[in-house]
Structures are given as structure tokens and as C-alpha cells.
C-alpha positions as MATLAB code, in Angstrom:
seq = 'MRRRPGLSVRLKLTLSYAGFLAVAGALLLAVVWVFILRYVPDKDQGLLGISPNRYLLVHTFAPAAAVAMAFLLVFGLVGGWLLAGRMLAPLTRITDAARLAGQGSLSHRIRLEGRQDEFRELADTFDTMLEELESHVAEQRRFAANASHELRTPLAITQALLDVARKDPTHDPAELVARLQAVNARAIGLTEALLLLSRSDRGTFTRESVDLSLVAEEAAETLLPVAERRGITLEVTGGPALTSGSAELLLRMVTNLVQNALVHNLPSGGTVTVHTETVVRTETRGDTSGGTSVLRVENTGRPVPPELLPTLTEPFQRGAERVRTGEPGEHPGVGLGLAIVHSVVRAHDGTLELAARPGGGLRVTVRLPTP';
ca = [
      -2.108   68.936  111.958;
      -5.414   67.492  113.211;
      -7.349   65.465  110.647;
     -10.828   64.000  110.637;
     -10.881   60.246  111.345;
     -11.193   58.054  108.289;
     -10.980   54.461  107.166;
      -7.712   52.678  107.790;
      -5.580   51.486  104.904;
      -6.156   47.903  106.011;
      -9.945   48.321  105.852;
      -9.690   50.066  102.478;
      -7.618   47.200  101.090;
     -10.062   44.670  102.569;
     -13.023   46.355  100.919;
     -11.051   46.551   97.676;
     -10.272   42.816   97.736;
     -13.894   41.919   98.588;
     -15.254   44.274   95.939;
     -12.912   42.806   93.362;
     -14.102   39.265   94.131;
     -17.748   40.367   94.022;
     -17.270   42.074   90.664;
     -15.408   39.039   89.316;
     -18.236   36.742   90.476;
     -20.864   38.987   88.922;
     -18.985   39.029   85.635;
     -18.729   35.259   85.727;
     -22.507   34.969   86.232;
     -23.095   37.433   83.416;
     -20.900   35.346   81.118;
     -22.866   32.213   82.049;
     -26.160   33.976   81.341;
     -25.086   35.558   78.069;
     -23.219   32.667   76.516;
     -25.037   29.627   77.928;
     -28.513   30.278   79.209;
     -29.524   32.422   76.231;
     -29.152   29.398   73.948;
     -31.365   27.206   76.106;
     -34.999   27.119   74.865;
     -37.674   28.758   76.963;
     -40.016   25.693   76.834;
     -39.638   21.955   76.702;
     -38.976   20.667   73.231;
     -38.183   17.071   74.063;
     -40.354   14.083   73.331;
     -41.277   13.533   76.959;
     -41.529   17.202   77.882;
     -38.864   16.953   80.514;
     -35.808   18.282   78.650;
     -33.835   21.158   80.306;
     -35.218   24.604   79.612;
     -34.314   28.138   80.587;
     -36.977   28.398   83.280;
     -35.777   25.316   85.125;
     -32.112   26.245   84.793;
     -32.643   29.796   86.051;
     -34.632   28.679   89.084;
     -32.068   25.999   89.818;
     -28.999   28.132   89.103;
     -30.061   31.380   90.793;
     -30.051   30.147   94.436;
     -26.680   28.472   93.962;
     -25.302   31.603   92.338;
     -26.581   33.756   95.248;
     -24.911   31.430   97.772;
     -21.678   31.547   95.757;
     -21.776   35.344   95.634;
     -22.364   35.554   99.391;
     -19.480   33.139   99.966;
     -17.205   35.182   97.703;
     -18.124   38.357   99.561;
     -17.438   36.852  103.000;
     -14.297   35.155  101.746;
     -13.117   38.430  100.232;
     -13.708   40.344  103.456;
     -12.017   37.812  105.748;
      -9.222   36.913  103.376;
      -8.671   40.538  102.414;
      -8.464   41.577  106.069;
      -5.872   38.898  106.839;
      -3.940   39.483  103.628;
      -3.924   43.274  104.095;
      -2.711   42.868  107.671;
       0.127   40.647  106.554;
       1.092   42.977  103.721;
       0.983   46.086  105.932;
       2.894   44.567  108.869;
       6.248   46.039  107.681;
       4.608   49.446  107.332;
       3.398   49.163  110.937;
       6.949   48.528  112.113;
       8.190   51.516  110.125;
       5.433   53.699  111.610;
       6.334   52.600  115.150;
       9.992   53.389  114.467;
       9.085   56.811  113.089;
       6.934   57.496  116.165;
       9.845   56.600  118.466;
      12.157   58.828  116.429;
       9.657   61.667  116.768;
       9.821   61.212  120.545;
      13.607   61.639  120.481;
      14.798   58.019  120.421;
      17.271   57.554  117.570;
      19.098   54.423  118.735;
      16.533   51.869  117.519;
      16.583   50.280  114.052;
      13.890   48.494  112.023;
      16.138   45.857  110.417;
      13.331   44.394  108.334;
      13.952   40.786  107.305;
      13.253   39.199  103.951;
      14.107   39.834  100.343;
      14.307   43.253   98.739;
      11.006   44.941   97.947;
       9.429   48.380   98.361;
       8.832   48.033  102.111;
      12.318   46.706  102.806;
      13.854   49.455  100.699;
      11.876   52.001  102.725;
      12.948   50.368  106.002;
      16.619   50.295  104.980;
      16.437   53.945  103.927;
      14.809   54.831  107.256;
      17.525   52.946  109.166;
      20.208   54.831  107.251;
      18.469   58.115  108.028;
      18.312   57.215  111.728;
      22.019   56.408  111.757;
      22.881   59.749  110.168;
      20.534   61.638  112.491;
      21.971   59.908  115.539;
      25.484   60.745  114.401;
      24.601   64.390  113.714;
      22.771   64.799  117.019;
      25.655   63.270  118.947;
      28.080   65.549  117.102;
      25.923   68.610  117.812;
      25.634   67.733  121.495;
      29.359   67.207  121.769;
      29.940   70.429  119.877;
      27.566   72.386  122.139;
      29.217   70.969  125.254;
      32.686   71.799  123.988;
      31.624   75.263  122.838;
      30.091   76.095  126.200;
      33.253   74.888  127.917;
      35.487   76.902  125.604;
      33.389   80.053  126.050;
      33.273   79.562  129.809;
      37.052   79.564  130.060;
      37.739   83.134  128.827;
      34.786   84.435  130.827;
      36.109   82.776  133.979;
      39.582   84.188  133.329;
      38.115   87.671  132.837;
      36.175   87.360  136.077;
      39.293   86.220  137.945;
      41.373   89.106  136.590;
      38.705   91.611  137.604;
      38.459   90.097  141.080;
      42.227   90.344  141.513;
      42.230   93.962  140.345;
      39.403   94.843  142.721;
      41.089   93.231  145.724;
      44.565   94.605  144.886;
      44.426   98.311  144.024;
      48.195   98.374  143.551;
      48.011   95.927  140.640;
      49.527   97.258  137.403;
      46.580   98.491  135.253;
      48.567   98.130  132.019;
      49.195   94.433  132.669;
      45.542   93.916  133.542;
      44.380   95.646  130.357;
      46.812   93.603  128.234;
      45.636   90.306  129.711;
      41.989   91.271  129.420;
      42.552   92.262  125.809;
      44.168   88.892  125.034;
      41.344   86.972  126.717;
      38.723   89.097  124.956;
      40.402   88.588  121.576;
      40.324   84.838  122.136;
      36.615   84.922  123.029;
      35.819   87.049  119.964;
      37.815   84.707  117.724;
      35.981   81.689  119.114;
      32.566   83.339  118.638;
      33.359   84.326  115.045;
      34.601   80.821  114.313;
      31.404   79.303  115.741;
      29.253   81.621  113.632;
      31.246   80.833  110.506;
      31.035   77.112  111.191;
      27.273   77.360  111.675;
      26.889   79.349  108.457;
      28.880   76.874  106.400;
      26.974   73.943  107.904;
      23.646   75.484  106.863;
      24.914   76.189  103.345;
      23.122   79.553  103.262;
      25.371   81.444  100.892;
      25.273   82.781   97.364;
      27.346   80.851   94.852;
      29.624   82.583   92.384;
      32.604   81.620   90.258;
      35.797   81.569   92.364;
      39.379   80.921   91.277;
      41.176   79.011   94.027;
      44.568   80.168   92.720;
      43.634   83.804   93.374;
      42.229   82.890   96.777;
      45.472   81.062   97.608;
      47.564   84.081   96.621;
      45.422   86.369   98.771;
      45.685   84.065  101.777;
      49.446   83.695  101.320;
      49.897   87.454  101.050;
      47.939   87.951  104.272;
      49.969   85.357  106.200;
      53.346   86.196  104.675;
      54.411   88.313  107.708;
      53.703   85.319  109.978;
      55.821   83.071  107.742;
      58.675   85.594  107.663;
      58.593   86.009  111.433;
      58.887   82.241  111.833;
      61.537   81.851  109.144;
      59.262   79.645  107.027;
      59.223   79.680  103.226;
      55.688   80.145  101.860;
      55.196   79.242   98.193;
      52.138   79.346   95.918;
      52.349   77.227   92.757;
      50.063   75.828   90.085;
      47.465   77.372   87.830;
      43.822   78.430   87.769;
      41.310   76.252   89.575;
      37.767   77.479   89.112;
      34.903   76.380   91.325;
      31.492   77.658   92.355;
      30.766   78.843   95.880;
      31.197   81.582   98.454;
      34.374   83.598   97.964;
      34.365   84.555  101.658;
      34.052   80.994  102.925;
      36.618   79.661  100.465;
      39.069   82.394  101.498;
      38.561   81.446  105.135;
      39.106   77.794  104.231;
      42.423   78.473  102.467;
      43.529   80.902  105.191;
      42.862   78.304  107.886;
      44.823   75.678  105.961;
      47.826   77.943  105.422;
      47.732   79.204  109.004;
      47.514   75.656  110.306;
      50.497   74.704  108.126;
      52.523   77.620  109.518;
      51.639   76.946  113.138;
      52.420   73.232  112.951;
      55.700   73.647  111.064;
      59.317   73.390  112.096;
      60.627   76.080  114.465;
      62.598   77.608  111.581;
      63.652   76.797  108.050;
      60.454   74.944  107.173;
      58.353   75.290  104.054;
      54.663   75.592  103.238;
      53.538   74.926   99.663;
      50.119   75.855   98.331;
      49.342   74.285   94.956;
      46.238   74.698   92.786;
      45.296   72.884   89.601;
      42.325   71.667   87.594;
      42.021   67.957   86.852;
      39.898   67.485   83.715;
      37.962   64.273   83.251;
      37.645   63.087   79.660;
      35.481   60.524   77.942;
      36.731   57.823   75.604;
      36.183   60.069   72.567;
      38.376   62.712   74.150;
      35.520   65.132   74.822;
      35.668   66.882   78.181;
      32.934   65.892   80.644;
      33.717   68.080   83.663;
      36.580   68.307   86.075;
      37.770   68.909   89.599;
      39.551   71.891   91.107;
      42.305   70.800   93.464;
      43.901   72.764   96.298;
      46.852   71.123   98.045;
      48.595   72.550  101.128;
      51.764   70.833  102.368;
      54.002   71.725  105.259;
      57.142   70.338  106.779;
      57.232   69.515  110.450;
      57.418   66.701  112.921;
      55.866   63.330  111.994;
      52.102   63.176  112.499;
      50.848   59.953  114.138;
      48.437   58.122  111.789;
      45.846   57.660  114.545;
      45.728   61.447  114.937;
      44.540   62.183  111.374;
      40.826   61.239  111.775;
      40.478   63.565  114.791;
      41.966   66.692  113.238;
      38.714   67.796  111.567;
      36.587   67.402  114.705;
      35.608   70.615  116.506;
      37.771   71.557  119.501;
      40.157   68.657  118.907;
      43.696   69.828  119.498;
      45.469   66.528  119.209;
      47.931   68.200  116.871;
      49.320   70.167  119.815;
      51.748   67.309  120.309;
      53.458   68.291  117.092;
      52.796   72.019  117.385;
      55.717   74.402  117.517;
      54.065   77.699  118.318;
      55.940   80.757  119.434;
      56.118   81.580  123.138;
      53.088   83.435  124.407;
      50.739   82.221  121.669;
      47.551   80.453  122.660;
      46.835   77.105  120.993;
      43.837   78.411  119.060;
      40.213   77.481  119.469;
      40.425   74.075  117.823;
      38.090   74.957  114.949;
      40.535   75.575  112.090;
      40.267   72.250  110.291;
      36.692   71.776  111.484;
      35.743   74.949  109.596;
      37.717   73.730  106.576;
      35.864   70.424  106.632;
      32.496   72.175  106.960;
      33.229   74.587  104.096;
      34.395   71.767  101.824;
      31.299   69.731  102.624;
      29.024   72.736  101.958;
      30.664   73.107   98.525;
      30.122   69.420   97.634;
      33.844   68.697   97.821;
      36.136   66.222   99.546;
      38.902   66.733  102.108;
      41.876   64.396  102.477;
      44.521   64.534  105.194;
      47.730   62.544  104.891;
      50.950   62.464  106.865;
      54.036   63.279  104.798;
      56.781   60.634  104.934;
      59.379   63.188  105.976;
      57.135   64.800  108.580;
      54.381   67.342  108.383;
      50.942   67.197  106.822;
      49.458   67.175  103.324;
      45.887   68.464  102.975;
      44.078   68.029   99.648;
      40.779   69.735   98.857;
      38.832   68.708   95.760;
      35.917   70.856   94.620;
      33.757   70.480   91.515;
      34.323   72.890   88.661;
      31.467   75.268   87.734;
];
């Protein structure tokens, strides 16, 4: 927005300092006049007629007072200008950093020296904001690059299949349709996952009371045929766990966790346990002061390397394929399952913890605030 030019803050502070000194000098002169000169007689009352009187003192004091006032005014302007410049120097550095950030440079930092004060607190807060922005921008760029690569793959496969069918009229149409359907289903699944991830990141959803135990039962019922086909025991335990949020997003979160636990389980005979509970925090008096709804999903499986855990929630990271035991013919997924879980948990002000089970497999714990 264009604004009319005005006085700088430095000049305003300089004028304020000079005005303050001028007012202080004027008050001092007024005090001298009121409390000293008023008690001096107007005429000489001494024996020799040369004793101090008001007329002589005024004519002697007035020029000196005028010189003092002029000196105070000049001193206030010069000193105020220098002092204001020194005081506003940190703000200038912060402004320059903000201007660079507005031009797209997020790698610089202010790192203001000195003890803690308002300017240094502002600079530290700005540095923290730049770090978070740089991290988010890098994550978004990496995500966009990975998403474009992932979407390019099914499109390229579709184009190749169509080229083969056009060049070879004797190719089996049923096989072509089946492969095109599989590739199309993968592209649709990836697009829906990207849209869901974007929606959860924005946090644009209506909050309502949701019981995680009911959501867990619904997700388990939906994926029960998959568990039976794999010979995996799927159990839901625990009690009510109320939270506030989007029922649709929370259902997708639990479904992704259970599906991930089934996919990365033992070839047969494994187990997946979904547990819900409410952990109530109490004060010293014993009065309740809020609580946390907990959802825990555990699965058996091969040992998960510790260095793999931090990467599992990143978009398009399929490091867990090394311990995956999918059925023949299944694609490895789009790599957004736990990324969507992490985004949904973050949008609901919760925490997500991933831990490798000692006997193999993974334990995922979601903690969400109660309503």
C-alpha cells in the first residue's frame, strides 16, 4: 500500500528529545523567576545604592538564560539524533532482514548481540520465524517435486501402454484394460491423498466431538477382510477416548495406521492391536484439570531400524519397504500414509510418536487433547 512520505522515527525521536530539553530548561527558568527573582526588590535599598535589584538581575540573567536555552536546543537536536540512531540500529537490521525475506531469501539470520531487551526479543523471534519458514518452504518444494514425479509415473505408464496397443493391434484388450485400470487407480489414490494432505495442513475443517474408540472399530471393520486374507489377527481394545476434530480426517488417520500395520506385518500369523484410552490429568487436590485421548496401534513384523523412524512421516518416503511384506502384485503405495497421519495429528493439536517394538514391528502412539 502506497503511503504519503512522513517524518522518520529517528527524526521524531530527535525532536522529542530536543523538545523535552527545551521544556525542562524553560521550567527551570520559570522556577528561578518565581522562587528567586520575585523576592528581589525592584529598586536599590542599600546604603550606597548599589545593592542587587530585580532590574539588574533580569538584564544580567536574561542573555545568559537565552544562550543556555539555545545550547540546550542544539544539544538536544544533535544528541537526540545520535542517541536515536544508536537506539534504532537494531530495528534497522531487523527491517533489512525483513526486506530480504520479502524478496525470497530465507537463509539469513539477524543474530542480534547483547543482553535481552525488546529489540533482541523481536530479533530472536524473527530468526525463529525465518527458520520455520525456511523449513516449511524446503519441505513444500521437496513435496512438490516428489508429487510431480509420482504423478508423472502413472501418466508415463498409461502413455506407454497406449502406444503399445496402437502399434500392436493383436495385443490382448482385456490385459490392457486391466493394467490401465490399475495405473489409473494408483493415480486417483495419489491425487486423493494429496488433496487430503493439503486439507489437513490448512486446518480448514469443522470441529465436533469424536470418540476414537468408535473410529477405531469402524476402521478395523473396514480392514478386517484384508487382515483375514493375510492371516493377521486384528484386535481393538480399550475404552472411550473423546477428542474434538474432524470425524472424516480422524477416520482416515486411524485407517492409514491400521492399514500400514497390516501391510508391514509378518507374512502370516501376525497381530495388529488398536488400543484407545483417556489419560486424565489431576491436580494435587484431586480435581480433574483436563486429559489426553490416546490411540495406540501396534503390529508385529520384522525389526525396524532406528534410523528409519524419523523418515517414516515424510511424504513419499518409502524406507519401510525394506521391512514390507506385501502380497504379490500389490504396489508399494504412494508413500503418504504416515505423512497424512502426521498432518492430521498436527492439525488437531496432538502429538505422534513412532517406536520400534523390541520383538519387531512398530508401535505408533497418537495423543490428542480431550474436548
